[in-house]
Phi, psi and omega in degrees: 000132178277169181296320179297316180297319180297317179292325179294323175296317178298317178297321178296316179295322180292329178291340180274359178109359179279155178284174184293318182293317179295322178296320182292321182295319180289329178281351177079028181221165180287163178292329177293329175290320179294329183273347180296132179269121183288133173253347183295322183303317175297318176294321176297317178300321179295310180292325178298319177294325176293321177296322179293323178295316180296317182294323177292319181288333182225081185293348180263003180276142175271184185300326180291317179289328175295320180295320180292321179292317185275347180083018184259152176288156182302316181296315179296318180294321179297313184296313179292329179297319181283322184292323189252014169059046170292141180218153176243130181295138181293144179285164179297141180287139182237143180285130180285139181258148176286140180256148174270175183273005178282162181306134187292328182217096170294152181057058179291145182288133182243349181196163181303143182063026174269312179227126172252157176224147177211155188199164182249142178234142182252149174199176183232151175277181184295326180273008173098354181289142182270142171223164181239155173232136178245115183253143178235132188227142173272118184294333185278311182268349179067021182271135177278115187274341180174153178227114177271130182241121181200163178288329176215147181231112181252181182300320180295323179297316180297319180294316182294323180290320177295324179296320179294319181290323179297335179288333184266329190230158175290137182296145180281171176277315176240149177232110186269141180197173173274193186258036175294152182301330178293332185262332181268000181299147183296325182297317182294314183296319176299316181293321179294321177297321179292335181263008177060044174242128185266125177288146177230094180274141177272153176301146178303134179081002183245070185294336181295344176281357171240046191297329183296312184286332175294314177299318178299311179299326177296317176286328178298314180291323186285320186266340183239297187298319184279350179263345187252145174253096187273120184272328185219170178291323175300316178297320177301317178297316181290316183292318182291321176296322176295323178290322183296316178293333182288328182271356179287131180304126178248185178301329180287320188271337185294336184299337183256012174265164177289164186296324181295314182284341173298326179280346179259320193273055175248160185306324180227119174212142183240123182246161182274175182272192189298346181292344178245012186287345179296325178294326178292316183296325177296320177293325182291333179286336181268335184238134173271121185269126178259110186265081181245006186285321177237000000 
């Protein structure tokens, strides 16, 4: 029995003609408990309103992400989530594909800027015109490094977009992708070789071997593209970039990450190349990384 339910029972017994002491005795609690003025209802109402605002602004967020945005603890968020029937609409069911016995992810990321992954996603504007997005993701930190939005994305566009990101960040060791013509083009492969980046292509038809970018695109479509009514390409670029900056771990969200990822998952960080990766592997042996951001 909760404190609110206990006080409700005492008030009901007092309404039947019992004294305060008799009501407390029949309710099975002390007189001091019956006289205590509850303060939690006012606090619950305040935090409940904050959670509702966060849930309305981000309808695809669960109780953990709502707790981070609203500033409520995970335990309090879970209690209010169950009491007030917060719900997240179920995602569309997807057919499971058979996996082979080969390693699921060759060249797995062991430290920041070790393995990046990129892929293209299609969508349409309000007038039916099609546009593409090119997303680049760091597989270790799960940070989205950039999203290119255009009506068409060719090999030259891929090179130009990567060049802009390479100016801000340390180039990766491997760059994972599928076998799309934009990624297998000779110009792209030559440019990557000049920048000492090794391509890591997944086998045709085995999208689960590029699971990080597929998971990111699933949330990207669910939390951004399906919620917005995009009138023009410029509006799509502005809205998508705003959403990308929104999901980058900030000082507010870093508090619920593990200590190892707190040092990595900041808006700007520059990591070294393989000559210092042994320090990363030593940390990985000591800390268990919980990868729940994307």
